[in-house]
N, C-alpha and C positions, 0 to 999 in steps of 0.2 A: 906751232902757232905763228901766223904771219906777223913779222916784226913791225909792220906798219900799222897794225891794229892797236888802238889805244885802250887802256884800261880806265873805265869811269869809276871814280872814287868820290865818296861824299865827304865834303869839308863842312865842319860844324863849328860855329862860334856863337857868341851871344847874339840872339835875334837874327841869325843867318845860317842857312844850310844850302849849299850849292854843289852841283856836280863839277868836278875838275878832271881833266884828262892827264894821264901819266903814261910813260912807256910800259908796254906789257911786261910783267915780271917773269923771270925764269927761275924755276925751282933749283935749289942747291941739292947736293947728294942727300938722300934720305927724306926729301921733301917732295910735295906734289903741287901742281897748280889746279885749282878747282873753279869751275863755273858755278857761281853762287845762285841758287834758286830762291832761297828765302833767307833773309837776314833779320831776325827778330830784334825788336827794341827791348832793352832791359831798362837801364836808367839813364841812357844817353840824352834823353830830353832835358836833363838837368844842365848839360852844356849849353843847349840852345836857350835855356831860361836864365842861367847865372853866369855862364862862361867858365865854370870850374872844370878843370881837367885833372884827372887822377895821375899818379906817378908813372904809370905804365902806358899812358895814352898820349896822343897828340891830336890836333884838330882833324887830321886826315887819317887817323888810325883808330877810329872809334868802332864800336861794335865787336862783340866777342862770341856771338852765337852764329850758327849757320848750318845749312845743308846744301849739298850741290853734287855736281858730277865731275869726276877727275878728267881733266883734258890734257895734262902733260905730266910725265914722270921725271923726277930727278934721277941722277945716276945712282945705281944700286938698288932702286926700289923694285922689289919682286913680290911683296905681299899684297899689292894692289895693282889693278889694271886700268887702262883707259876705259872710260864710260862707267866705271864703278860709281854707284850712288853712295854718298857718305855723309855721316854726321861729323861736324867739325867741333870738337870739344874745346872749351875755353882754356886759355893759358898755353904756355910753351914749357912743358915739363922735361927735365933732363933724361929721365928713363933709367938712371943708375944710382940715385941716392937711396937712402933708407926708406923714404916715403914711396918712391916709385917702385923699388924692388919688392915692397910689401903690398903693392896694388892699391895704395890709398889715393887720396884726392890729388888730382893733377895741379890744382892751384895752391896746394900746400907743399909742393915740391921744394926741397931745401935749396935747390939751385934755380928756382923759377926765374924765367926771363920775361921781361915786359916787351911790349911791341916796339918801344923805342930802341931797345937793344937789338931787336931783330932788324929794325930799319938800318942800324949801323952795320950790321952783318951784311945786309943786302945792298947797302949803299943807295937805298931808295925807300920811300914811303909807300910805293905802289903795291897794293895787294897784301899789306901787312894786317890791316884791320878788317873787321867783318863787313863794313859797308863799302864793298868793292864788287864790281861785276866779276872779277877774277881774283881769287884769293890764294895765297900761299899757306901751306900747313905741313908740319912734320907728321910722318906716318903714325907715330905713337899717339897722336891726338885725333885719330880718325877711327870710325867704326862703320862697317858696311850697313846699309839700310836694306832690310829684307825686301824681296821683290813685291810682296803683298802690302807693304807699308807706304803710305803717301809721304811726300816731303813735309806736308803740314804736320802730320802726327810725329814724324821723326824729329822735327824741330823742337818738340817739347822735351827732348832729352837734355837740353841745356838749362837755361834759366826759367824753367817752369816746373814740369814734373821732375826733371833730372836734378836740379840744384837742391831740391828738398828731399830727394829719394834716400841718399845714403845717411843723412842725419837722422832720419826716421828709422831706417832699417837697423842702424847701429843700436837702437834702444830696444830691439826685439818686441816691438809693440804688437799687441793682439787684442781680441775682443774683450778681455778683462780690464783693459786700461781706460782711464778717463784722461782726456788731453785738452789743454787750453791753447788756443791760437789767437794771437793778438797782432796789432799793426797790419791790418789786412788790406792788401792790394792783390796784385796777381800772384805774388809769392805766397801770401796767406791763403788764397783760394786754392792754389796748387797743393799747399800743405794739407789742407782739409781733404782733398782728393786722395793724397797718399795715405793719410790716416784712416779714412773710411775704407780704402782698399784693404787695409789690414784689420778692419773690423772694430776700430776704437770708437768710443763715445767721444764726441767732439763738442766743445764749448767754444763758440766764437765770441771774442771780446772786441767790441767796436762801436763807434758812434755814428758813422755814415750809414743812413738807412738803406740806400741803394746797395752799398757793398754788403751790408748784412743780409739783405734779401738774396743777393747772389751767393753769399756764404751758405744760406739754406739750400739754395739750388745745387750747390756743390756737395751737400750732404751734412752740413752742420746740424747737430741734434738740438742745440740750445744756443740762444743769442742773449748776451748780457751787455748792457751799456756800462762802460767803465766809469761814467760820471755819476751813476747811481750811488747814493751814500752807502747802501748796503750791498754793493756789487760782490764783495768777498763772501758775505753770508749767502748770497744767491749761488755762488760757485760751490761753496761747501755743502749746501743743501742738496745739490745734485749728486754729490759723490757719496759712496758708502761710508757710513759712520761719520759723516761730515768731516772727513779727513783732509780734503783738498785733492787736487788733481795729481795724477802720477807723473805726468810730463807736461811741460809747457813749451810753446814754440813762439818766439818773438820775431816778427818778420819786418820790422820797420827801422830798427836801430835807435829808437828814441827811448830815453830813460823813463818817461811816463809809463810806457808799456812794459819795459824791462822790469821795473819795480813791481808792477801788478803781477807779471808772470812769476816772479820769485815769491811774492806773498801768497799766491794761490796754490803753491806746491804743498803737498803732504810732506811729512817727515820722510827722509830718504828719497825725495823726488828729484827730478832733473829738469833744468831749464836749458833749452838749446837756442842759441842765437843764430837766426838765419838771415838777418838783415843788418845793414850798417849804413850810417849816414856820413860818408867820408868828407863831404863838403862843409860839415858843421863841426869844426874842431873842438868847440867848447862843450859838446855833449858828454856828460859823465854820469854814470850810475853811482850814487853814493851807497857804500856798503859798510855795514858793521859786521865784520867777519864772525864775531862771537854769536850775535843774535840772528843775523841773516843766514848764516851757513852752518856754523858748528853745532848749535843746539838742535837744529832740525836735521843735521847730517844731509844738507842739500848740496847739490852739485850744479855747476854751470859749465856748459860746453858750447861749442860753436861749429858750424859747418856751412859751406856754401857751394859745394859742387858734388858731382857723382864720382865715387872712387873707381879707379881702373877695374878693380875686381867685381864691381857691381854693374858694369856696362851691359853685360849680357842679360842679366835678370831685369834690368831697367827696360831694355828693348822688348823683352818678352811681355812685360807689363803693358807697354805701349801698343802691343798687338791686340790687347783685349778690347773688345767692342765697348764695354761700359766706360773704360778709361778714354778711348778715342772720342766717345760722345762728350765727355767732360772737356777734353781739349778743344773740340769744336765749339763748345759754349764759351770757353775762356778766350779763344782767339776771335775777337770781335771785328777787327778791321785789318785790311791790307791796303797798302799804298805803293805805287811805283816809287822807287828810291828818289826820283826827280821831284816828288811831292812830299819830301820828308818834313818840310816846315808844317804842312797840314797835319801830319801825324803827330809831331811834337806839340803843336797847339792843342790837339785833342787830348793828349795826356796831361799837359800842364793845366788845362782848364777843367780837368776831372770829368770831361764829358764821357770818357770811356769807363770811369768809375771802377777802377781795379781790373780793367781788361788787359789783354795781351795784344800787341799790335805788331804786324809784320811789314817789313819793307821788301819790295821785289826788285832786285837790282837789274834784272833782264828786261823789265818793262819800261 
């Protein structure tokens, strides 16, 4: 790569998003440099709206999803080649702790490193975050994209189909199960797609009419308004023996929906938390362990990425035409990275109504 070429990186702060130029990064041993083709937006618009930055981020190291083409290899890299098209999974996992050795979730790595730590290692912020024209990544966080798969469909392997995939797969869900999904935005819609892929009966719990209509489009069998006085009776009436749902999936991180997901469970049911609201520190779910958990033998678990061992089956799922059609419906907008402010405004003002939005760094 020509050393005179600059890397364009998106800087985001409250009410401001602009392109800044940095020196082109060089990959360390075991890492590669990737020309980013699609950098999806997860929840980064919250920085533009509030200025809140999570522990592992900085203003010019935002974005944790992406797909692209390898353009430079670090020393010792033999598993990948130049021009390989790859999915860049979120996080920087160590590869040798108990979690990594057992093929579990990369962002649950016991030695997980944040992008700030990576910037210290490289001595630069350039190419550390996802919103860069050229991005650095370790090879254990990459997966080749099949020749017949588009970048658009491959991008769903992260915070869309991918981040809800393992949490659902772990529950061995099938056509005999009734599931509740709440706090529905793009993660909730993707959860519905994953559940319907496994044949489950899906109840969507939500108040936004447009998002609920889209939940139907994604395959939800039933829609219930959580503000209805008899919402729980409605849920139980749908399930066999009025027992409640077998599994519930909460996708927003808000106690309002967490409580309803827990109450809707049958005895021996499981609630999986798929969302969190990191910028609102005072959010707490009040629990009485005796009545809320013990007597009903209910369980609470959490997940927010795809396990190493599930990457292959995830990509196989993304090759299926019905799933690709759903991804096409969920990804409603694409913006050049230079127009990120327009993309963030769209999401903040709910014009996208639970949609997934992509930034295109090369445009």
